[in-house]
C-alpha positions, 0 to 999 in steps of 0.5 A: 077326470072328465069333469076336470077336462070339461072345466079346463075346456070351459076356462079355455073357451072363456079365455079365448072369447074374452081375448077375442072381445078385447082384440075386437075392441082394440081393432075398432078403436084403432080403426075409428082413430085412423078414420078420424085422422084421415077425415081431419087430413082431408079437411085440410086439403082444398081445391082451387079452380084455375081455368076450370082445372082443380088444383089441390092446396093445403090448409095450414094452421092460422096461428102458424102464419099469424106473425107473417100476417101481422107484419103484412098488415102493419106494413100495409097500414103504414104504406097506405097512411104515409105513401102519398102523392099530391092528389087530394082524391088519392090521399082521401082514398089511401087514408080511407083504406088505412082507417079500416086497419086501425082504431080511433088512435089512427083517426086521432093522428089523421085529425092532428095531421090535418089540423096542422096542415100536413096534407095541404102542404103535400098538395101545395108543394107537390110533394111525393111521399114514399115510405120504405119499411126497414123492419117490424118487431113483434112481441106475440105474447103481448100482441105488440109491434114496433115499426121502423121505416124511412119516409122520403119526401120529394119536393120541388126544392128539396128531398127530405128523408125522415126516420119513422118509428111507431108502435101499437098493439094488434087485435084479431077481428073477423076478416073482411074485404076491407081488412083481409088479414083480420087484424086491427091496430090499436093504441097506435102512436108515433115515437120518432119522426125526425129528419135524417137528411135534407138535400136541396135541389137546383131550381134553375 
């Protein structure tokens, strides 16, 4: 009888010890997971100094904002490339900035326009070119875009509005001062560039 009581106590003590060991492991794992979660959350919080006052800002997943960045990059490139004034220094400055955002396909289009006298005609006719974006269609799976806009060419003698449609692909590259979105436009080409209206001005 005494032996049975001792065996029961040993089993009870063993069970309690084993249960305590398992519980300790569960608590340790839970504490480790919670600590890692808090560290990860803390890393997403950054502080920005504004007039020596720290302001907390939250870091978001880059892929969440990528479609907006793609559209901003495409719009910026087209604005730099097509919104021009009759100033050779300004044209050179705009196109130099645009070339950081596109591969050799953009350089090829620039060379073609230059050979056809496009930029010289802007200077000789004192034209002001203003591009307005209508929409930008994105296919994120293919990294493909199609740009829709209207190009207004304001000359001394007339105002021309053209429909501009281009397409290309987007490649992620490291960010830099010259390419803040870290996006390179590739295989860029113009699908449509036709007159929608041509309004003559009175020259007297």
